[in-house]
Backbone bond lengths (Angstrom), bond angles and torsions (degrees), N, CA, C in turn:
res aa  C-N    CA-C-N  psi(-1)  N-CA   C-N-CA  omega(-1)  CA-C   N-CA-C  phi
1 M - - - 1.476 - - 1.544 107.11 -
2 D 1.292 115.36 126.51 1.555 117.96 179.60 1.525 109.33 -72.52
3 K 1.309 112.60 165.62 1.504 119.89 -173.96 1.492 112.72 -60.18
4 A 1.332 117.05 -40.09 1.496 121.40 178.40 1.502 111.52 -61.68
5 M 1.318 115.88 -46.47 1.458 117.46 -179.76 1.491 111.17 -67.61
6 R 1.325 118.02 -41.73 1.477 121.52 176.14 1.555 110.53 -57.29
7 G 1.310 115.53 -37.86 1.444 119.19 177.69 1.505 113.12 -62.57
8 R 1.333 115.89 -46.79 1.476 121.84 178.85 1.544 109.36 -61.38
9 F 1.311 117.38 -49.33 1.432 121.68 178.42 1.516 110.71 -57.69
10 G 1.333 114.32 -45.69 1.499 118.28 -178.26 1.506 112.66 -57.67
11 R 1.348 115.01 -45.14 1.553 116.80 -178.15 1.500 109.88 -68.00
12 L 1.362 117.05 -32.22 1.495 118.25 174.98 1.494 112.96 -66.94
13 L 1.318 113.67 -49.39 1.506 118.56 -176.26 1.521 110.27 -65.08
14 A 1.259 121.71 -29.27 1.470 124.14 -176.76 1.518 110.77 -60.67
15 R 1.344 116.41 -23.86 1.504 122.75 -178.97 1.563 108.76 -68.00
16 Y 1.339 115.00 -29.64 1.444 119.35 -169.82 1.506 116.76 -115.78
17 R 1.390 114.24 -10.56 1.478 120.52 -177.66 1.543 108.99 -79.88
18 V 1.262 115.77 134.32 1.462 123.87 176.44 1.504 109.61 -122.29
19 T 1.342 114.27 115.62 1.497 120.37 -178.89 1.529 110.77 -117.66
20 K 1.311 117.26 -12.24 1.436 120.28 176.00 1.498 107.12 -128.30
21 G 1.307 116.13 118.50 1.473 117.31 -173.26 1.542 114.87 -89.30
22 K 1.264 118.09 -12.56 1.457 119.07 -173.08 1.543 114.29 -55.57
23 A 1.331 117.74 -42.37 1.450 121.50 -178.76 1.495 114.75 -98.68
24 F 1.348 117.12 8.74 1.453 119.30 -173.91 1.546 110.38 -69.79
25 R 1.372 114.45 135.25 1.409 121.61 172.51 1.519 108.64 -134.71
26 L 1.278 117.13 121.09 1.478 121.81 -174.97 1.509 109.53 -61.20
27 K 1.360 117.48 -36.13 1.489 117.65 -176.15 1.507 115.48 -67.28
28 E 1.370 115.35 -7.37 1.486 120.25 174.57 1.473 112.42 -80.22
29 F 1.320 120.04 -8.39 1.456 125.31 -177.54 1.508 110.49 -108.38
30 D 1.339 117.36 123.88 1.461 123.18 -175.75 1.502 111.84 -95.53
31 P 1.318 115.45 116.49 1.481 117.11 -176.17 1.532 114.63 -58.83
32 A 1.348 116.33 -20.31 1.427 121.12 -175.81 1.515 112.29 -98.96
33 D 1.319 118.04 4.82 1.492 122.53 -177.56 1.506 109.72 -64.12
34 T 1.315 114.95 141.37 1.520 121.67 171.84 1.506 110.03 -128.55
35 A 1.281 120.17 19.54 1.454 125.49 178.76 1.514 113.53 55.79
36 G 1.330 115.15 26.83 1.477 120.45 179.44 1.514 114.32 81.56
37 L 1.369 116.79 1.80 1.459 120.62 176.49 1.492 111.38 -83.12
38 D 1.320 114.32 143.79 1.451 121.28 -179.19 1.495 110.26 -137.46
39 Y 1.320 117.61 71.84 1.446 123.27 -175.01 1.545 106.56 -88.69
40 S 1.330 113.43 150.10 1.491 119.26 167.18 1.514 108.19 -77.39
41 K 1.318 115.29 165.24 1.467 120.54 179.87 1.553 111.56 -57.78
42 A 1.334 117.77 -36.92 1.431 120.76 179.32 1.481 111.28 -73.29
43 E 1.305 122.19 -34.76 1.449 124.86 174.98 1.503 110.55 -67.11
44 A 1.328 116.37 -44.49 1.443 120.48 179.61 1.525 112.15 -62.69
45 R 1.362 118.35 -39.67 1.455 122.93 174.71 1.494 111.96 -61.52
46 E 1.369 114.99 -41.46 1.481 116.92 -178.98 1.517 109.91 -66.57
47 L 1.278 118.62 -43.95 1.422 122.48 178.43 1.549 110.53 -58.17
48 L 1.311 115.26 -48.91 1.458 119.41 179.78 1.485 112.08 -61.74
49 A 1.350 117.56 -38.66 1.450 120.34 177.56 1.545 112.53 -62.40
50 R 1.335 115.19 -38.02 1.487 119.10 174.72 1.509 110.04 -62.67
51 G 1.368 116.28 -42.68 1.484 121.27 -178.55 1.557 109.65 -64.37
52 T 1.308 117.45 -45.07 1.435 120.99 -177.58 1.559 109.46 -66.22
53 A 1.327 119.51 -35.32 1.454 122.71 176.11 1.538 111.91 -63.65
54 L 1.335 114.53 -41.10 1.492 119.71 175.89 1.518 111.89 -67.54
55 L 1.350 117.29 -35.93 1.445 122.24 175.73 1.546 112.57 -61.23
56 A 1.368 111.00 -40.00 1.473 117.06 177.06 1.500 113.98 -61.18
57 E 1.399 113.44 -39.98 1.473 117.15 -179.49 1.496 110.99 -69.68
58 E 1.351 115.55 -39.52 1.477 118.71 178.95 1.554 111.70 -64.99
59 Q 1.350 112.18 -39.94 1.536 118.07 -179.70 1.490 109.44 -62.45
60 A 1.321 118.57 -41.86 1.426 119.63 -179.50 1.535 113.26 -61.94
61 K 1.363 114.97 -35.77 1.479 118.25 177.22 1.553 107.66 -70.65
62 L 1.304 116.61 -45.61 1.475 120.94 179.43 1.527 111.62 -53.47
63 Y 1.340 115.98 -42.94 1.459 123.20 -175.99 1.587 109.37 -70.33
64 A 1.331 114.44 -43.40 1.422 120.24 -179.30 1.539 113.74 -67.59
65 Q 1.327 113.40 -41.95 1.460 118.70 -179.37 1.534 111.97 -67.61
66 D 1.340 115.77 -37.65 1.428 118.82 172.49 1.535 114.36 63.45
67 Q 1.321 118.18 38.47 1.436 120.86 -177.64 1.503 111.57 -126.53
68 W 1.316 115.84 -51.85 1.489 119.62 178.16 1.526 109.38 -88.25
69 S 1.339 114.03 162.83 1.486 122.88 164.16 1.490 107.53 -132.57
70 V 1.309 114.59 159.24 1.492 120.02 -175.81 1.551 105.58 -126.78
71 L 1.287 115.04 127.53 1.512 121.40 175.53 1.502 110.21 -114.05
72 V 1.341 116.14 119.72 1.445 122.71 174.55 1.539 110.13 -108.90
73 M 1.338 115.51 122.66 1.466 118.69 177.30 1.517 108.84 -112.95
74 L 1.328 112.58 130.74 1.476 120.29 -179.17 1.494 108.11 -111.56
75 Q 1.317 114.86 125.74 1.518 118.88 176.26 1.555 104.66 -130.82
76 A 1.343 114.07 144.63 1.438 118.42 -179.21 1.561 109.91 -170.83
77 M 1.293 115.01 165.86 1.417 118.31 169.20 1.554 108.24 -81.09
78 D 1.331 117.08 168.45 1.450 119.76 -179.31 1.503 111.52 -60.25
79 A 1.361 113.98 141.66 1.405 124.96 177.34 1.559 114.90 71.02
80 A 1.334 115.84 15.28 1.481 117.75 176.02 1.468 113.56 -80.29
81 G 1.314 119.93 -11.68 1.460 121.14 172.02 1.480 115.69 107.07
82 K 1.306 120.80 28.75 1.478 120.34 -177.18 1.573 108.63 -66.51
83 D 1.331 117.55 -50.38 1.513 116.93 -177.08 1.554 112.43 -60.56
84 G 1.378 115.82 -41.96 1.400 118.98 178.61 1.529 112.46 -64.43
85 T 1.312 117.43 -38.28 1.421 121.40 176.15 1.508 113.14 -59.44
86 I 1.351 113.76 -45.37 1.517 118.45 178.91 1.494 106.57 -61.36
87 K 1.300 119.39 -49.15 1.452 124.01 -173.76 1.540 111.15 -59.70
88 H 1.288 120.34 -44.47 1.435 122.72 -173.53 1.528 113.30 -86.49
89 V 1.317 116.44 -34.74 1.512 118.82 -177.90 1.471 109.15 -76.57
90 M 1.349 119.08 -36.30 1.474 121.46 -171.41 1.549 109.30 -100.06
91 S 1.292 117.39 16.76 1.512 120.49 -171.79 1.528 111.49 -66.10
92 G 1.359 117.31 -23.82 1.451 116.86 -175.32 1.519 114.72 -104.73
93 V 1.346 119.80 -1.09 1.448 119.37 -179.67 1.531 112.63 -80.32
94 N 1.267 113.04 160.04 1.491 121.17 -178.58 1.511 107.33 -80.54
95 P 1.382 118.93 115.34 1.473 123.97 179.01 1.536 113.39 -49.77
96 Q 1.337 114.31 -27.63 1.495 118.44 -177.87 1.566 109.74 -62.27
97 G 1.341 117.14 -29.06 1.478 117.14 -176.01 1.519 111.12 -113.74
98 C 1.299 118.67 18.66 1.483 120.42 -179.53 1.471 110.55 -135.91
99 D 1.286 117.03 128.49 1.469 123.87 -176.73 1.570 109.26 -122.13
100 V 1.354 116.46 127.23 1.415 119.79 -179.92 1.523 108.52 -117.39
101 F 1.307 116.92 131.61 1.502 123.26 177.50 1.490 109.49 -129.68
102 S 1.323 113.74 135.40 1.522 122.52 178.31 1.513 103.45 -109.27
103 F 1.321 117.89 124.92 1.422 123.95 -179.18 1.520 110.83 -100.38
104 K 1.367 116.12 120.37 1.469 122.29 177.65 1.519 108.97 -102.17
105 A 1.298 117.19 -166.42 1.475 120.20 175.43 1.497 108.72 -59.74
106 P 1.367 120.11 139.80 1.409 124.24 -178.00 1.525 110.94 -61.65
107 H 1.386 117.38 139.35 1.398 121.34 175.67 1.533 109.98 -91.35
108 A 1.370 116.21 -177.97 1.439 118.67 -172.68 1.530 116.59 -56.70
109 E 1.366 116.51 -44.21 1.481 119.36 -178.55 1.505 108.08 -66.18
110 E 1.282 123.15 -38.40 1.441 125.45 179.52 1.505 111.41 -66.30
111 L 1.302 117.52 -36.25 1.460 120.57 179.80 1.556 110.67 -70.87
112 D 1.299 117.92 -16.52 1.436 120.97 171.49 1.498 116.75 -80.69
113 H 1.277 114.71 5.92 1.531 120.14 -178.98 1.478 108.42 -131.17
114 D 1.349 117.68 172.54 1.404 124.05 175.38 1.503 111.93 -63.75
115 F 1.338 120.05 161.75 1.466 121.16 -170.89 1.509 112.56 -69.89
116 L 1.379 117.57 -21.61 1.475 117.03 176.23 1.503 116.29 -80.51
117 W 1.334 114.92 -17.96 1.503 121.19 -167.83 1.515 112.53 -52.69
118 R 1.345 117.48 -51.39 1.443 119.16 -176.58 1.559 114.03 -65.48
119 H 1.300 116.02 -28.28 1.476 118.95 177.94 1.504 110.18 -78.49
120 V 1.361 116.96 -38.19 1.542 120.40 179.20 1.553 107.08 -56.87
121 R 1.346 118.10 -40.21 1.469 121.95 -178.08 1.545 111.85 -61.95
122 R 1.287 115.09 -20.51 1.506 119.78 -174.78 1.550 111.41 -109.27
123 L 1.279 118.70 14.98 1.406 117.93 -177.80 1.534 109.63 -72.13
124 P 1.325 116.87 149.14 1.531 118.81 -177.03 1.495 110.42 -69.90
125 A 1.347 114.58 141.63 1.470 123.93 171.01 1.516 109.27 -69.31
126 R 1.312 118.05 164.84 1.451 122.17 174.42 1.545 108.27 -57.65
127 G 1.265 117.91 138.78 1.436 120.85 -179.87 1.489 115.75 87.49
128 H 1.352 116.20 -2.70 1.457 120.97 -170.68 1.606 109.26 -117.94
129 I 1.328 112.05 152.63 1.463 117.46 165.31 1.494 108.43 -102.86
130 G 1.335 115.96 132.90 1.468 121.32 178.12 1.526 107.38 -116.98
131 I 1.320 114.44 131.86 1.474 120.31 178.29 1.555 108.98 -118.03
132 H 1.287 113.25 120.09 1.444 120.67 178.20 1.530 109.06 -105.11
133 N 1.347 112.26 112.38 1.442 120.05 175.53 1.491 107.46 -86.01
134 R 1.318 114.59 101.27 1.485 125.30 -161.19 1.503 107.91 71.15
135 S 1.320 116.73 157.18 1.430 121.55 -170.08 1.503 111.14 -153.80
136 W 1.289 113.32 -162.02 1.544 119.03 178.06 1.536 111.72 -65.32
137 Y 1.315 114.73 -10.41 1.499 115.34 175.26 1.538 111.80 -72.23
138 E 1.258 117.39 -14.06 1.530 118.67 175.52 1.538 108.03 -57.94
139 E 1.291 118.15 -30.82 1.477 122.32 -175.10 1.473 110.90 -71.34
140 V 1.343 119.29 -18.65 1.488 119.42 174.37 1.507 110.44 -116.74
141 L 1.266 119.29 16.19 1.440 124.68 176.20 1.529 110.93 -120.45
142 V 1.306 118.68 -74.19 1.402 123.19 -178.62 1.510 109.70 -66.37
143 V 1.305 117.12 -45.17 1.493 120.66 179.79 1.473 111.36 -65.04
144 R 1.331 116.83 -33.88 1.502 120.21 179.05 1.474 109.90 -70.16
145 V 1.310 119.39 -37.99 1.479 124.55 179.22 1.518 110.18 -71.38
146 H 1.323 115.18 -41.24 1.468 119.81 -177.85 1.539 107.79 -118.65
147 Q 1.289 113.57 83.79 1.474 118.87 -171.95 1.532 112.20 -74.22
148 D 1.326 119.00 -10.16 1.445 118.22 174.42 1.557 110.50 -66.95
149 I 1.367 117.58 -14.62 1.513 120.88 176.48 1.549 106.83 -62.96
150 L 1.331 118.53 -32.86 1.460 118.69 -173.99 1.502 110.25 -61.21
151 A 1.339 118.19 -28.45 1.463 122.44 179.58 1.508 110.78 -57.82
152 R 1.378 115.11 -31.40 1.483 118.20 -172.46 1.521 108.44 -92.50
153 Q 1.305 119.24 0.01 1.496 119.15 -175.50 1.544 112.88 -94.67
154 K 1.313 116.88 5.01 1.479 122.18 169.98 1.535 113.00 58.64
155 L 1.311 114.97 32.68 1.427 122.42 -178.78 1.567 108.88 -77.57
156 P 1.355 119.06 137.22 1.445 120.32 172.32 1.508 110.21 -62.32
157 D 1.279 118.89 148.06 1.430 122.39 179.33 1.578 110.32 -60.13
158 A 1.318 115.94 -31.54 1.484 118.22 -177.85 1.481 114.41 -63.49
159 V 1.356 117.21 -23.86 1.516 119.89 -179.51 1.528 114.26 -103.07
160 R 1.341 113.45 4.02 1.430 116.42 174.27 1.527 110.45 -95.19
161 G 1.308 119.86 -170.47 1.417 121.46 -178.74 1.484 112.52 123.94
162 K 1.293 117.24 -177.51 1.490 124.68 -171.32 1.535 111.56 -64.56
163 R 1.308 117.21 -27.31 1.501 120.45 -175.66 1.491 112.66 -96.01
164 I 1.301 120.03 12.35 1.465 118.83 -172.92 1.534 113.22 -61.86
165 F 1.330 116.79 -38.11 1.463 119.41 -177.44 1.516 109.90 -76.36
166 A 1.369 116.95 -36.39 1.463 119.01 176.78 1.533 109.93 -63.69
167 R 1.359 117.93 -39.48 1.441 120.42 177.92 1.527 112.78 -69.26
168 R 1.315 116.58 -32.52 1.477 118.71 176.47 1.527 109.66 -70.61
169 L 1.223 120.74 -35.86 1.482 123.47 174.20 1.544 110.38 -65.21
170 E 1.329 117.01 -40.08 1.445 119.89 175.51 1.549 111.13 -61.68
171 D 1.392 115.68 -42.70 1.461 120.00 -179.57 1.531 111.50 -65.80
172 I 1.344 116.06 -40.20 1.437 120.93 177.30 1.501 113.58 -63.11
173 A 1.352 116.18 -43.25 1.425 119.87 177.04 1.512 112.67 -61.48
174 A 1.335 114.03 -44.52 1.495 118.34 178.80 1.527 111.12 -65.52
175 F 1.343 118.83 -36.66 1.426 119.98 -176.73 1.546 107.69 -72.23
176 E 1.335 119.53 -36.18 1.440 120.52 177.24 1.529 110.94 -66.20
177 R 1.274 118.68 -36.70 1.496 121.26 175.01 1.564 107.94 -62.32
178 Y 1.302 118.18 -42.91 1.482 122.51 179.16 1.499 108.47 -59.59
179 L 1.350 118.79 -47.68 1.493 119.85 -176.62 1.494 110.69 -61.40
180 T 1.338 117.71 -41.87 1.444 119.17 -176.92 1.514 108.53 -67.26
181 N 1.327 117.97 -35.84 1.475 120.85 175.58 1.541 114.34 -64.97
182 Q 1.324 114.11 -17.53 1.467 118.60 178.54 1.580 113.89 -100.44
183 G 1.319 113.34 7.81 1.438 117.31 -179.84 1.495 120.68 91.15
184 T 1.320 115.31 25.36 1.443 123.84 173.97 1.529 109.93 -105.63
185 A 1.318 116.90 119.92 1.449 119.43 174.56 1.509 108.50 -89.36
186 I 1.293 117.43 132.21 1.450 123.89 -171.48 1.503 110.08 -113.46
187 V 1.339 117.10 131.66 1.420 127.22 177.55 1.551 108.94 -127.50
188 K 1.317 115.64 108.28 1.508 121.76 -177.02 1.492 109.02 -103.56
189 V 1.321 116.78 122.31 1.486 121.21 -176.79 1.480 109.44 -121.54
190 F 1.374 115.86 127.33 1.422 122.17 167.56 1.533 108.21 -108.66
191 L 1.310 115.73 111.55 1.500 118.52 174.98 1.466 108.23 -79.91
192 H 1.353 111.04 109.99 1.524 120.13 -170.10 1.522 108.47 -94.29
193 V 1.330 117.30 94.82 1.414 122.16 179.01 1.528 109.48 -99.07
194 S 1.318 115.44 151.22 1.483 118.74 -179.64 1.516 109.11 -84.27
195 R 1.337 116.35 158.18 1.479 121.25 175.81 1.531 109.90 -61.81
196 K 1.334 116.60 -35.74 1.470 120.56 -177.52 1.560 110.72 -69.05
197 E 1.351 114.10 -40.95 1.469 116.49 178.77 1.539 111.42 -72.39
198 Q 1.296 118.96 -32.58 1.454 119.13 174.68 1.525 108.79 -61.32
199 K 1.315 120.00 -45.52 1.450 123.38 178.45 1.526 109.10 -53.75
200 K 1.245 117.02 -45.48 1.478 121.81 -175.54 1.555 109.67 -65.39
201 R 1.302 117.40 -39.93 1.463 122.58 178.39 1.518 111.12 -69.86
202 F 1.284 116.48 -38.88 1.507 119.49 177.54 1.503 107.56 -63.30
203 L 1.335 121.21 -48.95 1.459 122.75 179.75 1.522 110.28 -57.06
204 E 1.346 118.69 -38.99 1.464 121.20 177.33 1.525 110.95 -61.63
205 R 1.369 116.94 -39.27 1.370 119.78 -178.36 1.535 113.19 -69.45
206 I 1.351 115.32 -30.31 1.455 123.08 179.43 1.497 109.70 -77.65
207 D 1.354 118.82 -42.30 1.444 125.24 -169.51 1.555 112.47 -81.11
208 H 1.362 116.74 -18.01 1.461 120.35 -178.38 1.530 108.55 -113.40
209 P 1.367 117.37 112.88 1.489 120.91 -177.37 1.463 111.99 -51.82
210 E 1.332 120.62 -39.51 1.482 120.81 -175.22 1.511 112.21 -71.43
211 K 1.354 117.62 -5.90 1.471 122.10 175.76 1.506 111.68 -112.52
212 N 1.359 118.20 1.84 1.436 117.35 -178.10 1.525 114.15 -59.67
213 W 1.317 116.05 -30.37 1.490 121.54 -176.50 1.506 111.62 -63.80
214 K 1.395 116.58 -22.42 1.395 121.71 -176.50 1.535 111.22 -79.61
215 F 1.341 117.23 -12.71 1.477 119.86 -171.48 1.499 111.46 -108.95
216 S 1.360 116.07 142.91 1.402 122.32 175.53 1.494 108.99 -133.77
217 S 1.327 119.64 149.50 1.473 120.94 178.31 1.522 111.13 -64.63
218 R 1.323 114.82 -21.07 1.492 120.43 174.92 1.526 110.01 -62.47
219 D 1.278 118.06 -30.24 1.442 123.39 -179.04 1.549 112.01 -56.19
220 I 1.379 108.74 -44.40 1.542 117.90 -179.44 1.533 110.21 -66.44
221 A 1.344 113.92 -38.52 1.499 119.49 178.71 1.494 110.13 -64.14
222 E 1.311 119.04 -44.82 1.476 123.03 178.34 1.547 112.26 -63.86
223 R 1.309 114.38 -32.24 1.495 119.49 -178.92 1.525 108.81 -63.18
224 G 1.312 115.94 -29.81 1.484 118.13 178.75 1.518 114.21 -66.11
225 Y 1.375 117.76 -14.39 1.418 121.92 -179.40 1.532 110.31 -102.57
226 W 1.310 117.26 20.90 1.480 120.99 -173.69 1.487 113.02 -50.87
227 N 1.273 120.48 -53.44 1.447 123.11 -177.52 1.528 111.90 -62.37
228 D 1.267 117.01 -36.05 1.501 120.50 178.61 1.576 108.15 -65.53
229 Y 1.307 114.31 -41.08 1.507 117.41 178.94 1.519 112.29 -66.80
230 M 1.295 118.17 -40.10 1.433 120.04 178.31 1.519 111.96 -62.59
231 T 1.318 115.36 -38.33 1.466 120.29 176.07 1.486 111.04 -63.65
232 A 1.367 116.68 -41.11 1.447 122.65 -178.35 1.551 110.89 -67.33
233 Y 1.333 115.96 -40.67 1.469 121.15 178.01 1.555 108.87 -64.57
234 E 1.300 116.51 -44.64 1.436 117.78 -177.48 1.516 110.29 -62.03
235 E 1.327 117.25 -44.83 1.441 120.99 176.98 1.517 114.33 -58.97
236 A 1.326 114.59 -40.91 1.457 118.46 -175.89 1.486 108.06 -70.66
237 I 1.324 121.00 -43.05 1.430 120.61 -178.82 1.538 111.24 -68.05
238 R 1.334 115.34 -38.28 1.516 115.87 176.58 1.487 115.77 -61.24
239 A 1.348 114.05 -33.02 1.417 119.34 -175.19 1.569 113.94 -84.33
240 T 1.304 118.23 -21.31 1.468 121.29 -171.07 1.542 115.20 -123.85
241 A 1.329 119.99 -4.98 1.437 121.84 178.10 1.531 108.40 -68.62
242 A 1.326 116.20 130.65 1.473 121.51 179.44 1.468 110.62 -155.16
243 P 1.345 119.56 157.24 1.470 118.24 179.49 1.488 116.47 -57.40
244 H 1.318 118.81 -32.28 1.430 124.17 178.34 1.542 112.04 -80.07
245 A 1.304 119.25 -20.66 1.478 123.73 -179.98 1.537 109.49 -142.47
246 P 1.372 114.66 70.26 1.457 118.85 -174.18 1.543 111.40 -73.19
247 W 1.342 114.57 153.86 1.418 119.62 169.01 1.560 107.80 -99.23
248 Y 1.348 113.42 146.60 1.464 118.57 171.48 1.544 104.78 -116.60
249 V 1.347 114.82 117.11 1.416 117.13 175.48 1.534 106.08 -96.37
250 V 1.364 113.68 101.02 1.477 119.93 -167.85 1.468 109.32 -100.85
251 P 1.404 115.29 125.57 1.457 117.56 175.68 1.514 112.37 -59.20
252 A 1.340 117.43 130.10 1.430 120.45 -172.34 1.510 115.67 -118.26
253 D 1.280 116.85 9.12 1.509 119.23 -179.61 1.562 109.74 -75.27
254 N 1.336 119.67 -24.76 1.414 124.64 176.44 1.480 110.61 -113.49
255 K 1.303 118.59 109.30 1.465 119.84 -168.46 1.520 112.52 -67.06
256 W 1.368 117.42 -32.42 1.445 118.37 -179.90 1.526 112.35 -66.47
257 F 1.334 114.58 -32.89 1.461 119.67 -179.36 1.546 109.12 -75.95
258 T 1.310 114.87 -41.44 1.480 119.01 178.64 1.520 111.00 -58.34
259 R 1.266 120.94 -39.90 1.424 124.07 -178.18 1.471 113.52 -71.89
260 L 1.363 115.71 -33.89 1.485 118.71 177.03 1.536 109.83 -69.23
261 V 1.331 116.79 -41.30 1.483 120.17 -179.05 1.472 112.00 -63.80
262 V 1.372 114.96 -46.91 1.488 119.05 179.37 1.523 111.70 -61.52
263 A 1.303 117.84 -43.34 1.465 121.89 177.60 1.528 108.37 -61.43
264 G 1.319 118.67 -39.43 1.448 121.07 179.39 1.486 111.80 -68.23
265 A 1.323 118.06 -40.06 1.452 121.40 178.14 1.550 112.98 -60.20
266 L 1.353 112.78 -42.10 1.485 117.02 -179.64 1.493 111.61 -71.77
267 L 1.369 117.72 -38.02 1.435 121.81 175.28 1.520 111.12 -61.15
268 A 1.301 115.30 -42.84 1.462 118.94 179.80 1.502 113.49 -62.84
269 A 1.340 116.01 -41.44 1.468 121.03 177.14 1.489 113.64 -62.74
270 M 1.324 113.80 -41.43 1.515 118.78 -179.53 1.533 109.52 -75.60
271 G 1.316 117.62 -30.50 1.437 120.49 178.63 1.512 111.60 -68.22
272 D 1.289 115.35 -32.05 1.503 120.76 177.86 1.539 112.09 -68.17
273 L 1.314 116.81 -16.81 1.467 121.77 -177.65 1.480 109.96 -85.57
274 E 1.302 119.77 -10.17 1.479 123.18 178.64 1.494 109.32 52.81
275 L 1.282 117.48 52.25 1.507 123.33 -177.89 1.532 111.23 -70.37
276 A 1.283 114.71 147.43 1.473 121.43 179.68 1.479 111.19 -155.83
277 F 1.333 117.32 151.21 1.464 117.41 175.43 1.525 108.54 -69.17
278 P 1.361 117.06 142.69 1.470 121.04 -179.25 1.541 114.68 -56.43
279 T 1.247 115.49 137.67 1.537 121.13 175.07 1.566 106.38 -96.75
280 L 1.314 110.95 128.54 1.481 116.93 -178.98 1.490 110.44 -76.33
281 P 1.349 119.00 147.87 1.490 119.34 177.77 1.564 105.77 -75.10
282 A 1.383 112.28 165.84 1.454 121.37 -172.71 1.543 111.87 -51.58
283 E 1.341 115.97 -44.31 1.503 118.05 -175.86 1.518 113.34 -68.06
284 E 1.360 116.36 -30.30 1.466 120.43 174.64 1.521 111.03 -69.02
285 K 1.363 113.97 -40.08 1.496 118.90 -178.84 1.558 107.46 -63.81
286 A 1.363 115.36 -38.85 1.462 119.74 -179.94 1.495 110.64 -62.33
287 R 1.333 118.67 -41.52 1.479 124.13 177.49 1.528 108.94 -62.47
288 L 1.328 117.18 -40.05 1.473 118.89 179.70 1.539 109.37 -65.07
289 A 1.331 116.82 -40.35 1.466 120.79 177.65 1.510 110.47 -59.03
290 E 1.338 114.65 -46.21 1.494 118.62 179.02 1.492 112.18 -61.08
291 A 1.340 117.10 -44.35 1.462 124.25 -178.55 1.573 107.59 -61.21
292 R 1.337 115.72 -43.69 1.443 118.18 -178.73 1.580 111.00 -65.92
293 A 1.326 113.94 -40.83 1.501 115.76 179.86 1.565 111.27 -63.64
294 K 1.301 114.71 -34.72 1.470 118.31 177.66 1.559 111.25 -66.51
295 L 1.325 114.64 -45.91 1.464 121.16 178.36 1.537 111.33 -59.00
296 V 1.343 116.02 -45.79 1.456 122.38 -179.80 1.518 111.81 -61.26
297 A 1.382 114.11 -38.51 1.422 121.33 -177.23 1.565 113.60 -74.63
298 E 1.244 118.21 -16.29 1.456 123.04 -178.78 1.503 109.97 -62.97
299 K 1.312 117.44 143.74 1.423 124.45 173.64 1.474 109.31 -98.62
300 D 1.320 118.00 119.90 1.450 122.32 -176.80 1.544 111.74 -65.32
């Protein structure tokens, strides 16, 4: 990405990047915001195609360099567009260097371990991009809203109590610091959809038979906890936003804009790593020259 383009992306992303949580207020972020941009669908597709092409270039360097890893965490309310964002933003990357994991309710083996265990097992290797569709933040979002889930987590009484979610947020913040110290770049994305837009998308899923499979009656039940979830998201972002592990509160009412911002956030994170293809030492270059000379000298 050239400097001019990085500058434009940087100014756009600054609207949605949260690196200091103390003053964060979710109500200050508009789910329908498009930063004053008014692209047609064709223009938005073209811009996203340019972004995905740049991502492919950066991923190739990441994979070849084999030093850094990139972890993208997507959190959102139902119908905010997580799956579609993954599909469109990551459409150009090499599957060999990108791993996507969707985390559902913990199963029996996972409940016999600490809440980070199942996520640690899916962290990206060096040279890879890892995308977590939902993440360890579920433990301070869903579990906070539905605290009866704690009863199934087999926690000793001594470690439960009123501060359990505050402690979990402290643990998450400390773990993310640890990961960055080990060479993992972290991009945390909250797709911020409005309640009105969620209703519209739910109705589309109900009214179109080919989309019925996306809808569950449980979605309506969860919608009833909307305000509780917004409070939980605000608390989570306030407690864990940091320069080394920023949150992006991405407007999600307009899918074309959502995808552009997420692509930009990922490009910015990878650009900060100053990735490059490995440079061979002199002796290796000499061996390459010898090999080339032999190949050229061969008679077909």
